[in-house]
N, C-alpha and C positions, 0 to 999 in steps of 0.2 A: 651395436650399431645397425641401423636399419634405415629403409628409405620409405618414408610415408608417401611420396609421390613417385611412382615409377611408371612409365608408359611405353607403348610401342604402337605409334599411330603414323598414318601417311597424311603428310601436310601438302596443302596447295596454297597458292597465294591467298585465296579466300576460302581455303578448306573444301574446294570443289569435290574432293573425293569422299566428303562426308555427307554430300547432298542426298537426302533420301529420294527415292524414285516415286515421288508423290507430288500432287498439285498443291498440297497444303504447306505451310511454313510456320515456324514457332513464332512467338511474340517478339515484337521489336518496339521499344519504347520510343513514342514521338513527343511525349510530354512527361516529364518526371516531377514530383513534388519539390517545392523550395522551402527553405527555412522561413518561418513566418513568426513575426512578433505581433500579438493581438492586444490592443489597449483594453485594459480592464474595465474602463467606463466608456467604451466605444458605443456609439448608437446603433451601429450595425451588429446584431447579436448573432453573428455566425461567422464561421472560418471555412473556407474552401480550399482543400488540398487537391490539386489537379493531377490527374494521371491518365495518359492516353497512350494505348499501344495497338500497333498494327499486327494483325495476325489472321491466319486462315487455317482452320475454321477460327471465328472470334475468340478472343481470349476471355477467360473469366477473371475478373479483377477482385482481389481480396486486400485488406489492409491490416497491418499489424501495428500495435501501439506498445512500445517498450517491451518488444520481444513476445508480446501476447496477441493472438489473432482477435480482431474485432469481428465477432460472429453474428452479423446482422440478421441472418436467417434463423439461427437456433435461438439467439437471444436479442430479440428487438430491443433497441435503446432509443430513448426519447430525444437523445442528443445527436445520434449518428444517423445519417442517411447516405445512400448511394445515389447519385445523379450521374448517369453514364458510367464512367470509371472514377468520377471525382467523389471524394469524401467530403461531405458537408457536416460541419459540427455546429449544431443550433444551441443558442445559450450556452457558450463554452463556460466550463468552470475550471479554475486554475488547479484545484486539487485532483480533478479526475483527467483532464485533457491535455495538460503540459507533458511533454515528452518527446520521444523520438519515433517517427511514423516512417513506415516502408509500405510501398505499393508492390504488390505481387500479381503478375499477370501469368496465366497458364492455360495451355490448351494441349491437344493430345501429342504434340510435338515436343513439349517441354515447358519449363517454368523460368521466368526471369524475375529478378528482384531489383526494384528501383534503388537509386540513391537514398541514404538516409536524409530525412528532413525533420528539422526540430521546430516544435511549436512552443514558444515562450509567451509569457503574458507580461506586457509592458505596463509600466505605471510611472507617474511622476506626482509625488505627494506635495502637499501644501507646505510652505515655510512654517516653522514653528512661531508661536505667538510671543515668545519672550521678548522682552524690550531689551535694548543694549545701551550702554553708556555712550555719551557723545565723545568723539575723538578730537582732542585738543592738540593742535599742531601750530608750531611757530612757522610764519612765512618764510619759505625758502627750504624748509625741511622736507623730507620725503614722508609719505604716508602709505599705510596698506589698510585697506577696507576689506574685511573678511566677508566672503559670501556664505559659507556654511550651508551649501545646498541640500535640499531634502533628499531622502532616499529615493532611489529611481532604478528603472530598468527599462532599456538598456542604459548603460552608464554613459555612452556617447551623447552629450547635449551640447548646446551652444549657449555661452554665457555673454549677457550684455548688462550694462548698468544705466539706470534711470537717473537723471538729475532733476530734483524737485517735483516735475509733474510728467505723468505718463501722457504721450509717448515720446518725451523728450530724451532720446538715447543719447549717451556719451560716445563720441566717435573717437577711438583710440588714435593717439599721435605719438610724437617723440617724447612727450611729457607724461602721458597717461597710457597705460597698458592693462588689458584684461587677460588674465590667464585662462586659456581654454582647458587646462587641466584641473585647477582648483576653483576657478570662478572668482577668485580674489582680483580686486582692481588696485593697481600700484600706481601712485602718483610721484614721479621722480622728484618734482620740486612743487611744493604747494604754493598758489598765488592767492591773492585777495578774492578773486572772482570765484574760488572753488568753495567758499563757504556756502553751505546749503545742505539739503537733504538727498540722500542717495538710496537707492533700492537695487538689488540684485535681481536681474530677470534671467530665467532659466527657461529654454525651449528644447523640446525633444522632437527633432524631425521625424523620427521613427514612428511615433504614436501621434504626432500632430497636436501636442499639448504644451501650453506654456504657464509658468507660474512666477509670481514675484512677490517680494516681501512686503507687508502692509504695516509693519510696526511702526510706532511714532516715538520719538524722543524729543528732548529740548536742548537748545543750546543757549549760551549766556545772554543773548540778546532777545530771548523769548520767541525765536522762530520755531515754528512747529513743522516737523517733518514726516514723511512715511518713508523709512529707510532702515537699513541695518546699522548705519553709522552717520554720525553728525560731525561736522568739522566747524571749528572756530579759528580765527586768525590771531596772530601775535605779530613779532618783529622778524626781520630778514637777516640771514646769516649764510655763508657759504660752507659747503659740506662735501667731502671727498666721495667718489664713486663707491657704491655699496650694492653688490649683486644680491637681489632678494628672490629672483625667479631663477630656479636652477633645473635644468633638464636632467632626468634620472638615467640610470644605466638602461640603455635601450637596446631591445631585440627586434629585429626586423626580418621579414621574408624577402628573399630575392625578388626583384621586380616590384616591390612595394613602394608606395610614396610615404615618407615620414616627415614629421616637423619637429625641430628642437627649439625650445622657449629659453630665452635669456632676457632679463630685464634687470635695470639697476637704478637705485635712487641716488640723487645727488644735486648739487647746486654749485656750478652751472650743470646743464643737462649733460650727463654722460654720453660719450660716443661709444658705439658697440661694434666690435669687430669679431669675425669668426675665422678660424683656421683649423686645420687638421695636422696633428703632430707628425713629423717625419714625411710628410706628403702633402701634394697640393689638394685643395677641395676639390671634390669630383666635378667633372665638367657639366653635369646636369644639375647643378645646385641653383637655388634662388633665395634671395634675402628680401624680406618684407617687413613692414611695421617699424621703419626706421632702424632696422637691424636687429629687433627683438626676435624675430623668427628666421630660422634657417630651413628651408625645404629641400629635401633631397628626392629628386624624382627618379623613378624606376631603379631603385637601389641595386647594386651589384656587389658580388662577393668582395671585389677589390675595394669597396667603399668602407669596409670594416675598419675600425681604428678608434684612436682617441681624438675626440673633438674638443676645442677649446674656445670659450667665450671670454673675450677681453673688453672691459669697460674703463673708461678714463675721462676725466676733466682736469682742469688746473689744479685741483686740490689733492688729487691722488688717482691710483689705478687699482682695480680689482680684476681677478680672473678666476675661472672655473672650468675644469675639464672633466670629462666623463666618456666611457667607452660605448661605442655603437657595434653590436654583433650583427652579422648578416647570416641568416640560415636559409636553408631550401627545402621544398618538398621533393620527395621522390617523383621523378617524372619520366616515364618510358614511352617514347614517341616512335618506337620501331614498329615495322609491319609484322615482325614475327620475333618472338623470344623464347629461347629453349631454357628451361629452368630445371635444376637438379637440386633437391633437398635432401640432406643426410644428417642424421642425428647420431652422436656418439660422444664419448668423454675420454680423452680430450676431443673438442670439436674437430670433426673431419675437414680437410680441405679438398676442393673439387678441381678436377682438370678434365679436359675433353680429348677425345680422339675422333678424327673423321677418316672413315675407311682405313683405319689402323695407324693413322698418323696424328701426332700431337696438334691440337687445334684451339688452345686457349684454356682459360681458367674462368671459374665463377659462372656467371649467365653468358650465353651466347645470343647476341642481338644481331638481327639482319635488318638493315635499314632499306635495303632495295633487293628483294630475291631475284637471283638469275639461276639459269639451268645449272651453272657449275655448283650452286649450293646444294644440289640434290645429293644424297648419300646416306650412309649409315653413320650415325653418331653415338659414341659410347661416353657415358659419364663415369668417371672414377673417383670414388670417395675413399679417402685413406686417412688414418692415424697411425700412431705406433703400435696398435694392436691388431692391424689388419686392413685388407682392402676389399671393397666390393664394387661391383659393376652394374649398370643398367643401361639399356640401348633404346634408340628410337631411330625411325626412318623419316627422312625429310625428302619429299618428292615434289619438285617444281614442275608443273605441266602447263601447256597451253593448247587450246583446240579451237576449232571453228564450231559455230553454233550448230547444235543438233537437238531436234525434237523427238528423237527416238525414245528416250526415257520419260519424257514428260511433255506430250503434245497438247495442243488446244483441243479441248472436249469437242468431240464431234457433234454431239447434240446439246444445244444450250437452250434453257427455258428462262422466260421472264414474265412477270405478271403486268398486265396493262396498267400504265400510270406509275409503274414502279421503277426500281433501279437495278441495273444489270452490271455485274463486273466479270469481263472475260479475261481469264488469267493467261499470260505468255510468259513461260518460264524455261527456256531452253537451257541446256548445258552448254557453257561457253567460258572461254578464258582467253584474253581479258573480256570484261563486260561488254556486250554487243550495244549497238544502236537498234532502236525499234521503230517500225513503221506499220501502220494498220490500214488495211483496205476493206471496204464492203463492196463485194463484187470487184469492179475495176475502179471503184471510187476511192481516191485517197482521203483518209479521215485525218483531221487536225483537231487540236484543242478549241473548244467552243463553249458556250453556256450549258450545253447539254452533254457534251463529250469531252473526256479528259484522259490523256495517256500518262499512266504513272511512271515513276522512275523505274520500276521493276519490269516494266513493259506491259502491265495489264491495262485493259481498256474498260472505263467506267462510262455508261450511258444513263442518263436521268430521264425520267418522265417517258418510259418506252411506249410506243404503240405499235399497232399492226404494221404501219409503214416502216418500221425498223427490222422488220423480219428479213432474213437473207443469209448469205454466207459471209463470214468475217474472217479474214487472213491476217496473221501476225508475221511480219518480215523481221529476221534478226540478222546483223551482219557485224563482224569485227575484222581485224587484220588478217585472219587465217581463212576467212570464208563467210558464207551466208547460207540461211536455211529458212523455211516458212512452214506454217501449220495453219489448217482451216478448220472452223467449226460453223454449224448452222444455228441460227437463232430463231426460236419460235416463240411467239408471244401468247400466253394463255389468258383466260378470263381471271380477273382479279378476285380474291377471296374477299367476301363481305359477311358481316354479321347480320342475320335477318331477324333474329330473336335474342334481344339482349337480356342478361339477368337484371333484376330490379332490386331496389333497396328492400331489406327484409328485417323484421323485428321478431325475436324468438325469445322463449323463455328457457332456462337451463333444463335439459332433459328432453326438450321437444326435438322433432324431427322436421327438416325443412328441405326445399328443393330450390336450387338456383337454376333457371333455364338458361340454355344457350344453343342456338341454331345458326348456321351459316350456308351461304351459297358459295360454290366453288366450281372450277372447270371440271367437267365430268370426265376428262382423261386422267385426272389426278386423284390420289387418295388424301383424305384429310384426317388429322388428329387434333383432339381438342385437350389443351393443357390449361390447368387451374393453378392460379397462385393465390396466396393470401399475405398480404402485407410483404410482397416480393419473394416470399417462400414458395417454391414450387412443391405442390401436393404430390407425394409419392403413394399412389394407390395400393401398392404391395405392402408397404410398411405402415401406412395410416388408415388401413382398412376398418380399424375400430370405429371411427367417426366419418370417414369420407369413402364415397362411393361414386363411381362415374357410371351413369346409367347406360345400359346396352342400347346400340343403335341410335345414339344422340349423344349430344355434349352436355346434357343436364348433370349438375353436381347435387348428390344427395348427402345431406349432413345429418348423422345420426347422433343421438343422445348428446346434443349440443351443449358445450360448456363455455363459461365466460371467456376462456382463452381462445375460442374460435371466432369471437367477434373480430372484425377488421375489415380491410379493404380487399375485395375479391376481383380477380381479373381472369377472364376467360379468353384464351387465344386459340383461334381457329388456324391450324398450321398445315400447310402443304410444303412440298420440296421446293416450291418456287416462291411463295409469300405467306403472309399471315394476316390476320385482322384480329382486333381485340376489343372487348367491351367489359365495363367495370361495374361494380355494384358495391355497397355497404351493407354488412350484416351487423345488427345491433343485438346483443344478448342480455337479457335481464337475469340477474342472479345475485349471489352474496356480494355485498359491497368490497371494493379493493382496500388495500391497506392505507390509512393516512400517510401523509408524507411530512418530512421535516420537523420531527418531534424535538423540541428544544425547551430548555429550562431558562427562564428570563429573569425571575426574581427569586432569591433563596432567603428564606427565614429559618428559625429554629425548629418550628413544627410544621411549616407550610412551604410550598413553592408555588410560583406561577409557571404553568406549562402552557405551551403553545404548539399548534400543529396545523398543517394543511389539509384540507378535505380531500379524501380519496375518491375514487370513481364510485358512483352510485350503481353503476351497471344496469341503469334503466329503471331503477326502483328507488323512490326517494329515501334519503337516510332519515331514520327514525331517532336514533340515539348514538352517543359515543360513550365508551366505557374506557376508563384509565386504569392500568395496572401497574404495580410497583414490585421491585426485586431488590431486597435489602442486602447488605454485606454478609449477614449471617444466615442467609438461605442455604440449606444443606444441599438443594437440588438446583442446578441453573435453570431449570423450568418451573421452579416454585414461585410463580407469579401470583400476586394477591390483587384483589380488586380494591382500588383506592377510594377513600372518602373525598368527596369533591365539594367545592363551593362555586356554583349552585350544586345541589344534590344530584338533579337530573340534568344531563347534558343532552340537548336535542340534537338532531341531525345537522343543523347549521352551525353548531358552536365549534369554535376554533381556538379557544383557549379556556382554562379553568385553574382555579386555585386548588392545589392538592393539601388537604388538612391531615390533622391527626398522625403526623409523621414523628418519628423519634428524633430529638435533637442529636447533633454530631454523629449522624449515621450516614453511610454511603448508600446511595440509591440509584437504580435506573427506572426510567418510565417507558411504557409503550402504550398505544391507544389502538383500539379496533372499533368500527362502525357496525351498526346494526340496521337492516332494513326488513322489509316484509318477509325475505327469504331467510333471514337469520343473521348470526354473527359473522362478520367477514374476517379477512386475513388481518393479523397483528401488524402494526407498523414496525419498522426498525426502531430498536431501543435507543433511547437517548444516550448522550455521553454521561459518564458516572459523575455524580455531584455529591457533596457531603453538606448536610444541613448545619446551620450554625449551632454552637454550643449554648447550653442553658443550664440552670441549676437542676440537681437531680429531683425527681419526684417519687422515687421508689425507695422505701426504707428497707433495711435488712430484716429477714423473717427469721423465725425460730430462735429468738434471743433467750438464752438461758444463763444462769450463773450458779456457781458453786463455790464453797469455801474447802481449800485443800487441807491436808493433815498439818501442813505448817501454819495454818491461818491465812494463806494467800487467797485472794479472790480470783477466781477463773470465770471469764466471760466468754461465751461461744455464740455463734450466729451462722446463718446460711449466707454466703456472700451473694451480692447482687450480680445478675447476668450481665456480660459486657454490653448488651444492647441498650442497657439502662444507665450507663455511666454518664451519657449526656455531655461529655467534655473531657478535657485533659486533666491530669493530676487528680485522678479520682482516689478517694480513700475513705476511712471511716473515723467517726468521733465516738468514743467509748465514754460513757458518762455513768456514775454510780454515786450513792450516797447512803448513809444510814437513815433509817426512817426519820429520827427526831432531828437530823440536820436540815437546814434550810438551803444550803448551798450544795450544788453538784460538783464533784471532783471529775475531771475529764482529761482524755488524752487521745491524740490522733494516731491512727494506723495507716500508713502510706501505701501499702500493698493491697491493691483491690481484690487479690484472691485469698487474703488471709481470713481465717474463720475463728480465731481464737486470740484472747489478749489475757495475760496474767498480771495482776496488781500484787506485787510481791510483799508489800507491808502487811503485817499481821491485822486481821480484822477482829473487832471486839466480840468475844464469844456471847451466844444466846442473844443476839440481835438480828433485827429484820433489816436487809440491805436491799435497795432498789437499784437496778441497772437498766439502761436503755443504750441503743446504738443508733446513730444516724450517718447518712452519707454526705460527703461534700466533693466539689471539683474546683477547677479554676474560675467558675462563675459563682460559687457560693455554696451555702449548706442546704441540704434537703431535709425531708420530714424524719422526725425520730420514729423509732420502733415502738410497740407497746412496752410498757415498764414491766420487767420481770422481777419477781420478789424473791430473794435469797435469804434462807435462815441459817445464821451462823451458829453451828452446834457447840454444845457445852461439854456433855460427857460421852465417852465411848460406848458403843452398843454392848450389851451384856448376854444377848441371845445368839445362839448359832443358827445358821440358816438351815432350813429343811427342804427336802424334796429337790436336790440339785441333779440336773440332767444334762447329758451331752450328746451331740450327733455330729458326725463327720460331714464335712461339706466338700472340700476338695482335699488333695493330697497334703496340703500345707495349712488348711483352715478348718475350724470346728465351730459349732453353734452350741452354746451352753445356756441353760436358763434355770430359774429357781423361784422360790416364793420370796416377795420382795425383802431387800435390804442387801454389803455390796462391794467387796474387792474380790477379784478373781486371780487365783494363781494357777499355773499349769506347768507340768514337767514330766519327762519321760521316766516312766517307773523304774527301769533298770539302768538306764544310760546317764541320768542327769542327777546333779546334787539338789536336794529340795530347797536349800538356802539360795541357790542361783536360779529359782523358778521365774518364769516370766510373769509379769503382773498386769492387770488391766483394772481400770477405776471406772465405775459405772454410776450414773445418777440414780437416785432412789426411785424415780418414777419408771425405771425400766427394769424389767425382769429377765433380759436375755441380751446377749451381746455375741459378736464374732471373734474368735481366737485366731489370730494370724502368726505367720512366720513359724508355723509347727513343722517337724520333720515329717516327711511322708512315710508310710507303712510303718508306723511306730505305735508303741503302747503308752499311753498318757494317763496321769493322775490329775484330776482337777478339784479344787477346793475353793469355796466362796465364803468371804466374811463380810460382815456388815462393818461400816466405818463412819466416822464424822470427824469433825475437827479435832476432837479430843483423842481419837485414836482408833484402833481395830478391835472388833469384837472377836469372839471364839470362833475357830473354823468349822465349817460344815463337814459331814462326813465326805470322804473321798469318793469321786465319780471316776470310774474307769471307762476308757474308750480307746479304739484304734483308728488311726487316720488312715486314709485310702492311699492306694499305690500312686506314684507320680505319673504325670503324662510323658509321653516320649519326648526325649530332650533333642531330637534331631530336627533341624530346620526343614521345612518343605522346599522342594526344588519346583519353582514356579515358572510357567512358560507363558509368554504373551503373544497372541497372534492378531494382527490388524488386518481387516478386510481389505480387499483391493481398492475399493471406493472410500475407504477410510471412514465409514459410517459406523462400523461395529468393532469393539474390542472383545476378544476371547480370551479367558484365563483358564488355565488348567495346570494341575500339579500332580505329582507321584503321591499315590496313596502311601501312608505310613502305617506299618503294622507294629503292633506293640510287642515287646519282649515279655517274659514271664513275670519280671518284676515291675511292670509298668501297666498303667490303666488301659482299658479298651477304648480305642478311638470311636466316638459315636458320631462324629460329623465334622464340620469345618465351619469357621466363622471368617467373614470377609469384611473389612472396614474400608470404605471408599471415602476419601476426605481430601479437601483441598490442602495444598502444601502450605505450611506454616500454621495451620488450625489444628486444634486438639480433637475437635468433634466432627462426626460425619455420618454417613448412612451405614448401618450395620446389616449384613445379610448372613443367613445360616443356611447351610445346605448339607445333605448327606452324600452328595455326589462329589467328584474331584474336578469339576469344571463349572464356569459360570461365564455369562456374557453380559455386556453393557453397551449402551449406545455410546459412541466415541464423543467425549466433550469437544465442543467447538473451540473453546478458549480456556486458557488457565492451565496451571500445573496441578496435577493430582497425585496423591500417594495411595496405593492399594496395599493393604496389609492382610495377610492369610495366615491363619493359625489352626491348629487341630483343636477339637473340642472333646474333652474326655470326662468321665466321671471323676477323676482326679484333679480336674482343673483344665486350664487351656496351655496349649504347647508354645514353643517359641515363635516369634513373629518372623515372617519373611515378607519383605517389602519390594514393591516394583512401582516405577514412576511412569506417569503418563502425561505427555505434553499435548495439548489439544490445539494451541494456535500456530505453533511452527514447530519445526524440527531442524536439528543441526546435522549437516553432513559430517557425522562424526561417529566413531566407533570407540567405545570404552569397554572395560572388561564386563560390564553388566548391560549395556545398552546399545542399540543401534538406531539412529535417527535418520529421516530423510525429509528434505525441505518440500512444503506442499505447494509446489508451482511447476511449470512446465519443464524447468531445467532439472527438477528432481525426478530422477528415474526410479519409480517404485518397483520393488520386487513382488512377485506373486505371493510370496510367503515372507514373513518376518519372524524369526525365532529369537526370543530373548530368555536367557537362563540366568537366574539369580541363585546364590548359594548363602 
């Protein structure tokens, strides 16, 4: 159990004991931002979030959006600008600018944060165009016309109905009612005059927009309407009361106004009555719309309960009841509250002592402080496991005004024609009244002079005639005091030589001139800003320099980013003057914007983009690049083929051709001018081209007849990027030479490379085989025909010159002079009858033997074979396999740089035992998760580094490389786009935003 909040402070009615002995004061909000709903189709393309704070020295205003600071200085944004302290959003975008805004005001005395204000985008869509069937009603029956309003925000709208023609609005009465909850119109009893055309009219007062339905339908006597519903009449009959509009279970805040709806159909017209169960209706209720609406004004807690609506006519009665719940916000209106917060399990309970005596529980609230409230207060938190204490002193004081700690400045300066504020802030309790005098002249509020609430005197448009001594008098119930200062008016600062607009080329050096006249008794400082960013000559010395003995700005090795609106401010301790100029920089073009795909085909797409900045040099050409799904490197962008082939500098769209069907692509564009290729645009969203028939046939199609006469067809599978659609597979076709028709079968697995036709083939015949591809769109081209000879007799000659060489600890390479079955077994450990076998085509005179035992002595023999059987064995070839690689997994460590730009991998070196192969180096495979292939690296070191991927999930595999083969794989996962605040046995992740606290080092160990 512990206290997150404990304190020991001196309290005054307005915390006077905490007032600093200085003339300044911290920020105080005079205006805070308000919740805003911006209409998406508003002609005014900006939002203004207001924020104004009073402070001395003046406060610096910053804004936060969704807990992220809007850095207007470091990262200028075309949408955001700061006007005074107000945040102006130009061309608001729902995806970027909707959210919660907070204004932060800060000076040397502290920081204050405004109330949270929400910006939401309002809209009201059009009604759908679907026609509705006419509503056929007998005269005297009730009718319900459904509005089905379109989607909208905010949801608070007003519903009305139009009869026949606009703007003939229906006025609700005892017979007709329009629900402001659903928009539906209810007619209790239909009359002959109701036949006609109706349209639901929806208006949103928040965004100032209205829509109504324009659908048309027909009724039996061929009247055409524009409405959601049409009515036709028949005969009259009486019907009992039937409640159709029912108010739901309702939750209301105390002091809120609410309305409950209830309406019934029936003939004669039903009468509506309201009551509250077990109590009278609240005294502040109202009934309107002939009883259909019950209004409860200024709801109180005692108004909570079950409310009943009763409707009746001569044919019958109906009733409906539902609960109203009244809730309230926390509202502390005290002048002082002492809080004590403790945490424990079970939850501690709180009690207080004052000067050693019991004084209450929970929070202590003082509605009106008196001297008797002064004393030492102790908070006691206890549960069954123990008790802890915290203490605080409350001191209530009062005093006469005194200027000892904060007198009026003795020497006051003001610039001619400027503004002067003379502060008067004595220490006093309670707050004193203020009077100002110049000499013996009493000063009052006028068009030039204003006495603020805190006692400060403001003088506008000062001149030499305002010079003199100024005295502030402060008085309260305990006494009075005064303090005097002398005001001197100095010569105003003026810009004498202003900077002029300048044009430069990247790499040039230029000078912006700035000179000023000022009062000779004062010192002057020149401050330069570019696009509201104050240039710091100590940190920005690489490009900016303030020339000695002048205010001129030297810009060295100018870059495109240095273009902008420059401001020179000549500043004295009294006033300042400012002059401005624009600097234009010619250089590489900026990135095009808004790259988007508009039309998608199977091998082409229509791409559109916005022109980027030419940076003072006309654009010559645009280049489009593509990145497909199977790119191993996320930066492996390729120049696309386009139509037209050459895209000039004014082009904003092109057709990208020669794309793979059924392939995921991203696109980006960059521009070229006389200075070279500019920055690439942001990539487009990922799209997939339409599917199409395959155009690539399998390669390396071969056939052979097995020992049992079966036909074996093999081929090299088509790469996935050539599938061109779903349900990709192969069609295997074959026939004997003299046959006219092909036999065929389908193979559905796209990675299959072999098919066996198990029926025995006719010996000593020529067989033709071919393979083609297919997908859901159709069949592709066939491969070249391969000819297979069906053998007749078994070979009779033994193979000569059989050789073997070890490759790894478990593999060997054997070759011979042509012809072809290979057997191999361990000389002393295996039975020759159980030897491993490999069949090889006659055109091949070498093969790889696999699954051999490491560090073993093997015998190898080769026999020729055909469909009729095996020939005699060759002489035995003897060889030794190599020792195996180390079987131990590498211990892999991952290190992520602090800025998350680099990924460093290192591992413990593995040393081989006497019976293991020597470790020659390491292999590292970097691949996307879910893919088989990736980028392979080899190194002799036990570390490697990679650029940190921006998006996607990746797997890194590390294994030892030895003469006896590769060691076991150790894997590690890398997530580029996000990270989870999660710790598992293998990984540690941190989320990449401000609420994610990155450590200086991240260590991850896998086994």
